[in-house]
C-alpha positions as CSV (number, residue, x, y, z in Angstrom):
1,M,168.3,-50.0,56.1
2,I,164.9,-48.4,56.7
3,K,162.3,-49.9,54.3
4,V,159.7,-47.5,52.9
5,L,156.3,-48.0,51.2
6,I,154.8,-45.1,49.2
7,A,151.1,-45.1,48.3
8,E,150.2,-42.3,45.9
9,D,147.8,-42.3,42.9
10,E,149.5,-39.5,41.1
11,I,152.3,-41.4,39.3
12,P,154.7,-38.5,38.6
13,L,154.4,-37.4,42.2
14,L,155.0,-41.0,43.3
15,R,158.2,-41.2,41.4
16,G,159.3,-37.8,42.6
17,I,158.8,-38.7,46.3
18,K,160.7,-42.0,45.8
19,N,163.7,-40.2,44.2
20,M,163.8,-37.5,46.8
21,I,163.7,-39.9,49.7
22,E,166.6,-42.0,48.4
23,K,168.7,-39.0,47.5
24,L,168.1,-37.1,50.8
25,N,168.9,-39.9,53.2
26,P,170.8,-43.1,52.2
27,E,169.5,-44.9,55.2
28,F,166.1,-45.2,53.5
29,T,165.2,-47.5,50.7
30,V,161.8,-47.5,48.9
31,V,160.7,-51.1,48.6
32,M,157.2,-50.5,47.2
33,C,155.5,-47.8,45.1
34,A,151.7,-48.5,45.3
35,R,149.5,-46.6,42.9
36,N,146.4,-47.0,45.1
37,G,145.4,-48.1,48.6
38,K,144.5,-51.6,47.5
39,E,148.0,-52.3,46.1
40,A,149.5,-51.0,49.4
41,I,147.3,-53.3,51.5
42,E,148.1,-56.3,49.3
43,Y,151.9,-55.6,49.7
44,L,151.6,-55.2,53.4
45,N,149.7,-58.5,53.7
46,S,153.0,-60.4,53.1
47,N,155.8,-57.8,53.5
48,Q,156.9,-55.8,56.5
49,V,158.0,-52.2,56.1
50,D,159.3,-49.6,58.6
51,V,157.7,-46.5,57.1
52,I,154.5,-45.8,55.2
53,F,154.1,-42.6,53.1
54,T,150.4,-42.5,52.0
55,D,148.1,-40.1,50.3
56,I,144.7,-39.7,51.9
57,N,142.4,-39.6,48.8
58,M,143.1,-42.6,46.6
59,P,141.0,-45.1,44.5
60,L,140.0,-48.6,45.7
61,A,141.2,-47.9,49.3
62,D,142.1,-44.6,50.8
63,G,145.0,-43.6,53.0
64,I,143.0,-44.1,56.2
65,E,142.2,-47.7,55.3
66,V,145.9,-48.3,54.5
67,M,146.9,-47.0,57.9
68,D,144.2,-48.9,59.7
69,Y,145.5,-52.1,58.1
70,A,149.1,-51.2,58.9
71,N,148.2,-50.6,62.5
72,Q,146.9,-54.2,62.8
73,K,149.8,-55.8,60.8
74,Y,152.8,-53.7,61.8
75,P,151.9,-51.3,64.6
76,E,155.5,-50.1,65.0
77,A,155.7,-48.8,61.4
78,V,156.0,-45.0,61.2
79,K,153.1,-43.5,59.2
80,V,153.4,-40.3,57.2
81,V,150.4,-38.7,55.5
82,I,150.9,-36.9,52.1
83,S,147.9,-34.8,51.2
84,G,146.7,-31.9,49.2
85,Y,144.0,-31.3,51.7
86,S,144.7,-28.9,54.5
87,D,141.2,-29.5,55.9
88,F,141.5,-30.2,59.7
89,S,139.1,-33.2,59.5
90,Y,141.8,-35.2,57.5
91,A,144.4,-34.3,60.1
92,Q,142.1,-35.5,62.9
93,Q,141.6,-38.9,61.1
94,A,145.3,-39.2,60.6
95,I,146.0,-38.5,64.2
96,R,143.6,-41.3,65.3
97,C,145.5,-43.7,63.0
98,G,148.8,-42.9,64.8
99,V,150.3,-40.7,62.1
100,E,153.5,-39.1,63.3
101,E,154.2,-36.8,60.3
102,Y,152.0,-34.8,58.0
103,L,153.2,-33.4,54.6
104,L,151.2,-31.2,52.3
105,K,151.4,-31.2,48.5
106,P,153.4,-29.8,46.8
107,I,156.1,-31.4,48.9
108,V,158.9,-29.1,49.9
109,K,162.4,-30.7,49.9
110,A,163.4,-29.1,53.2
111,E,160.3,-30.4,54.9
112,L,160.8,-33.9,53.6
113,E,164.4,-33.9,54.7
114,K,163.4,-32.8,58.2
115,T,160.7,-35.6,58.2
116,L,163.2,-38.2,57.2
117,H,165.7,-37.1,59.9
118,N,162.9,-37.3,62.6
119,I,161.9,-40.8,61.4
120,A,165.5,-42.1,61.3
121,H,166.0,-40.8,64.9
122,R,162.9,-42.5,66.1
123,Y,163.7,-45.7,64.2
124,I,167.2,-45.9,65.8
125,R,165.6,-45.4,69.2
126,M,163.1,-48.1,68.6
127,L,165.9,-50.6,67.6
128,Q,167.9,-49.7,70.7
129,K,164.8,-50.2,72.9
130,K,164.3,-53.7,71.4
131,Q,168.0,-54.5,71.7
132,K,168.1,-53.4,75.4
133,A,165.0,-55.6,76.1
134,R,166.7,-58.6,74.5
135,L,169.9,-58.0,76.5
136,A,167.9,-57.5,79.7
137,E,166.4,-60.9,79.1
138,A,169.9,-62.3,78.7
139,V,171.1,-60.6,81.9
140,Y,168.3,-61.8,84.1
141,T,167.3,-65.1,82.5
142,G,170.3,-66.3,80.6
143,K,168.4,-66.4,77.3
144,P,170.6,-65.6,74.3
145,A,169.6,-62.2,72.9
146,K,170.6,-62.8,69.3
147,P,172.7,-65.5,67.7
148,G,176.2,-64.2,66.9
149,E,175.7,-60.8,68.7
150,K,178.9,-59.8,70.4
151,I,179.3,-57.4,73.3
152,Q,181.7,-56.2,76.0
153,M,181.1,-56.1,79.7
154,V,182.2,-53.9,82.6
155,Y,180.9,-54.5,86.2
156,F,180.7,-51.4,88.5
157,C,180.2,-51.1,92.2
158,A,179.6,-47.8,94.0
159,G,181.0,-48.0,97.6
160,P,181.6,-51.3,99.3
161,L,180.4,-54.7,98.0
162,I,177.2,-55.3,100.1
163,R,176.1,-58.5,101.6
164,D,172.6,-59.7,100.7
165,G,169.9,-58.2,102.9
166,M,172.0,-55.3,104.2
167,E,171.4,-52.7,101.4
168,E,168.8,-50.5,103.2
169,N,170.1,-47.1,104.2
170,I,173.5,-47.6,102.5
171,V,174.0,-44.2,100.8
172,E,175.8,-45.7,97.8
173,C,172.6,-47.6,96.9
174,D,171.2,-44.3,95.6
175,F,174.3,-43.3,93.7
176,W,173.3,-44.6,90.3
177,Q,169.9,-42.9,90.4
178,G,171.6,-39.6,89.8
179,I,174.0,-40.8,87.2
180,D,173.2,-41.3,83.5
181,I,175.9,-43.9,83.2
182,E,174.9,-44.9,79.6
183,S,175.5,-41.3,78.3
184,A,178.7,-40.9,80.4
185,A,180.0,-44.2,79.0
186,A,179.0,-43.5,75.4
187,S,180.9,-40.1,75.5
188,L,184.1,-42.1,76.3
189,L,183.5,-44.9,73.8
190,P,183.6,-43.7,70.2
191,E,183.9,-47.4,69.3
192,A,180.4,-48.2,70.6
193,S,177.2,-48.2,68.7
194,C,175.2,-48.6,71.9
195,V,175.8,-48.8,75.6
196,Y,173.2,-50.3,78.1
197,S,173.3,-50.5,81.9
198,F,171.5,-53.0,84.1
199,E,171.2,-53.3,87.9
200,K,172.6,-56.5,89.2
201,N,172.6,-58.2,92.7
202,Q,172.5,-55.0,94.8
203,A,171.3,-51.4,94.1
204,N,174.8,-50.1,94.2
205,E,176.0,-52.5,91.5
206,K,175.7,-52.0,87.7
207,I,176.5,-54.0,84.6
208,L,177.5,-52.1,81.6
209,L,177.0,-53.8,78.2
210,I,178.8,-52.3,75.2
211,V,177.8,-53.1,71.7
212,P,181.0,-52.1,69.8
213,E,181.6,-51.1,66.2
214,I,185.2,-52.1,67.0
215,E,186.5,-53.7,70.2
216,A,187.1,-51.1,72.9
217,D,190.0,-51.0,75.3
218,L,188.1,-51.5,78.5
219,K,191.1,-51.0,80.8
220,V,191.5,-47.4,79.5
221,F,187.7,-46.9,79.5
222,S,187.3,-48.1,83.1
223,K,190.0,-45.8,84.4
224,K,188.4,-42.8,82.5
225,M,185.0,-43.6,84.1
226,L,186.5,-43.6,87.6
227,E,188.0,-40.2,86.9
228,E,184.6,-38.9,85.8
229,M,182.9,-40.2,89.0
230,K,184.9,-38.6,91.7
231,G,183.8,-38.1,95.3
232,I,182.7,-41.7,95.9
233,Q,184.4,-45.1,95.9
234,I,183.9,-46.8,92.5
235,T,185.3,-50.2,91.6
236,A,185.3,-51.5,88.1
237,A,186.0,-55.1,86.9
238,F,186.0,-55.8,83.1
239,Q,186.0,-58.9,80.9
240,E,188.8,-59.0,78.3
241,G,187.6,-59.4,74.7
242,L,184.2,-59.9,73.1
243,I,181.5,-62.3,74.5
244,E,178.3,-63.7,73.2
245,T,175.0,-62.8,74.8
246,H,174.4,-66.3,76.2
247,E,177.7,-65.8,78.2
248,I,176.4,-62.7,80.1
249,P,175.2,-64.5,83.3
250,M,178.4,-66.5,83.6
251,V,180.7,-63.6,82.9
252,S,178.8,-61.3,85.3
253,H,179.1,-63.9,88.0
254,H,182.8,-64.2,87.3
255,L,183.4,-60.5,87.5
256,R,181.5,-60.2,90.8
257,R,183.6,-63.0,92.3
258,K,186.7,-61.2,91.2
259,M,185.4,-58.1,92.8
260,Q,184.7,-60.0,96.1
261,E,188.3,-61.0,96.2
262,N,189.9,-57.7,95.2
263,I,187.7,-54.7,96.0
264,L,189.6,-52.3,98.2
265,F,188.3,-50.7,101.4
266,G,187.4,-47.0,100.9
267,E,189.4,-46.6,97.7
268,S,188.4,-46.6,94.0
269,S,190.2,-49.1,91.7
270,V,190.1,-51.0,88.4
271,I,190.4,-54.7,88.9
272,E,192.3,-56.2,86.0
273,D,192.8,-59.8,85.0
274,D,196.4,-59.8,86.3
275,T,195.3,-58.3,89.7
276,D,197.4,-60.0,92.5
277,N,195.1,-62.2,94.5
278,S,197.6,-62.7,97.3
279,T,197.1,-60.9,100.7
280,T,198.3,-57.3,100.7
281,G,200.5,-55.9,103.4
282,N,201.3,-58.3,106.3
283,P,200.0,-61.8,105.4
284,A,199.7,-62.5,109.1
285,G,197.9,-59.3,109.9
286,D,194.7,-60.9,111.2
287,D,196.8,-63.2,113.5
288,T,198.7,-60.2,114.8
289,F,195.5,-58.4,115.6
290,Y,194.2,-61.6,117.3
291,S,197.2,-61.6,119.6
292,L,197.0,-57.9,120.3
293,G,193.3,-58.1,121.0
294,K,193.9,-60.7,123.7
295,E,196.3,-58.3,125.5
296,M,194.2,-55.2,125.2
297,S,193.3,-53.6,128.5
298,D,191.5,-50.3,129.2
299,T,194.8,-48.5,129.5
300,R,196.1,-49.9,126.2
301,K,192.9,-49.5,124.2
302,E,193.8,-46.2,122.5
303,V,197.4,-47.2,121.9
304,F,196.1,-50.4,120.2
305,L,193.6,-48.6,118.1
306,K,196.1,-46.1,116.9
307,E,198.5,-48.9,115.9
308,A,195.7,-50.7,114.1
309,E,194.6,-47.5,112.3
310,A,198.2,-46.9,111.2
311,F,198.4,-50.5,109.9
312,F,195.2,-50.0,107.8
313,T,196.3,-46.5,106.6
314,A,199.7,-47.6,105.4
315,R,198.3,-50.3,103.1
316,K,195.7,-50.7,100.4
317,I,193.4,-53.1,102.4
318,R,191.0,-55.2,100.5
319,Q,187.4,-55.3,101.9
320,K,187.7,-59.0,102.4
321,E,190.9,-58.6,104.5
322,C,189.3,-55.8,106.5
323,L,186.4,-58.1,107.5
324,Q,188.8,-60.9,108.4
325,I,191.1,-58.8,110.6
326,I,188.2,-57.1,112.5
327,S,186.6,-60.4,113.0
328,R,189.8,-61.9,114.5
329,M,190.3,-58.9,116.7
330,L,186.8,-59.0,118.1
331,Q,187.0,-62.8,118.6
332,S,190.2,-62.5,120.6
333,M,188.6,-59.7,122.8
334,E,185.5,-61.8,123.5
335,E,187.7,-64.6,124.7
336,Q,189.0,-62.3,127.4
337,T,185.7,-60.8,128.4
338,A,182.1,-61.8,128.8
339,P,180.5,-62.6,125.3
340,A,179.3,-59.4,123.7
341,Y,177.2,-61.0,121.1
342,G,174.4,-63.5,121.3
343,S,175.5,-65.5,118.3
344,E,178.1,-65.7,115.6
345,E,175.6,-64.1,113.1
346,E,175.2,-61.1,115.4
347,R,178.9,-60.5,115.5
348,E,179.2,-60.9,111.8
349,E,176.4,-58.4,111.2
350,T,178.2,-55.9,113.5
351,I,181.4,-56.3,111.5
352,W,179.6,-55.8,108.2
353,N,177.9,-52.7,109.5
354,L,181.3,-51.3,110.5
355,I,182.5,-51.7,106.9
356,L,179.4,-50.6,105.2
357,Y,178.9,-47.4,107.2
358,S,182.6,-46.3,107.0
359,S,183.7,-44.4,103.9
360,D,187.4,-44.6,104.9
361,V,189.9,-45.8,107.5
362,K,189.4,-42.8,109.7
363,Q,185.6,-43.3,109.8
364,L,186.0,-47.0,110.4
365,F,188.1,-46.5,113.5
366,L,185.7,-43.8,114.8
367,N,182.9,-46.3,114.5
368,L,185.1,-49.1,116.0
369,R,185.9,-47.0,119.1
370,Q,182.2,-46.3,119.6
371,M,181.3,-49.9,119.2
372,L,184.0,-51.1,121.7
373,Q,182.8,-48.5,124.2
374,E,179.2,-49.7,123.9
375,R,180.1,-53.5,124.0
376,K,182.9,-53.1,126.6
377,L,185.1,-55.5,124.6
378,Y,188.3,-54.9,126.6
379,R,189.7,-55.9,130.0
380,K,190.3,-53.6,132.9
381,A,194.0,-53.0,133.6
382,E,195.4,-55.1,136.4
383,S,196.5,-53.5,139.6
384,S,200.2,-53.0,140.3
385,E,199.9,-55.4,143.3
386,N,198.4,-58.3,141.1
387,L,201.0,-57.7,138.4
388,M,203.9,-57.9,140.8
389,K,202.6,-61.1,142.3
390,K,202.6,-62.7,138.9
391,V,206.1,-61.5,138.2
392,E,207.3,-63.0,141.5
393,C,205.6,-66.3,140.9
394,Y,207.1,-66.5,137.4
395,I,210.6,-65.9,138.7
396,I,210.3,-68.5,141.5
397,E,208.9,-71.1,139.0
398,N,211.7,-70.4,136.5
399,M,214.6,-69.9,138.9
400,A,216.8,-72.5,137.2
401,E,216.1,-71.2,133.7
402,T,217.7,-68.4,131.8
403,I,215.2,-65.6,131.9
């Protein structure tokens, strides 16, 4: 409810304005009808209002004094001047006092209705701004926004989940700058009174907080959002049910951990509470690649890479698994050649770069081929003479065994 004070020394006009306001817009309620500026100031001394309608020329204290006092006491209150004077000097004084609307007597119903509509819109925007500021404090400091306030949460990631310190030059980090995610979400959520977004952890990650009139189906909503944002990998993880504002940091941490475990490589997805956390595809995939990597020679390099690419393409590979498999593969290759990296950290950074700068499996293996060429992480094929000597030695040593 928007609380209104009216200050007007013409009593019939005062009553008429009060009746018109309450009939034209039920969101407004007149809490005080002051017959002069002094009464208005005395009321404002101990009572807060949202809107002040005041005449300029009044006894004891004029409208300018009323607005000056209101500016000190309640600077956010909307001020509307009602005056029979069209003299520009009055308008100038009103503007200096922060007046947002100016009505001339006699008051026209259509003009008052338009003024009320404008005020209501600004009032709602002000409340939303305050609410978002409270929720931002809860997101970033953990301070409860408002006792008993219930919200819903969805965690979005554009592209891969990025490791700390590696976000520069990742194209997905600029994705949200060109998207009005709050408006897009609100259009899909008729149940919501407000939708707010906040950056979290990395520039390509967003938390969406929904203040619902009734609880929304976040599974359906998340899938619709992914359909709206085509052309880039988007992952969504949501929290079932309503949460209180003091739970925001804990729930956002939980959703990001769930995303770390389940985000797919190069493919959009909605992560649900019943998402299978077991390894997809071949559980021993990374060990298989470890073994193949040890045997990879120059002549088998392309065959190996085609087999590996087919393995990745045939499955929905999680980003976590992708990192593990490539790590095992490079580790096995290094054991057969001179070390290609100065440290474990350097190898890990190379693997992360392969993931972060590859939008899909095809791009990943193009980058991998280039990296293998640069690092020379494969053995030269053995000559036929050396290979035959090994076969001969093996036969001699195992003559008595079934070969």
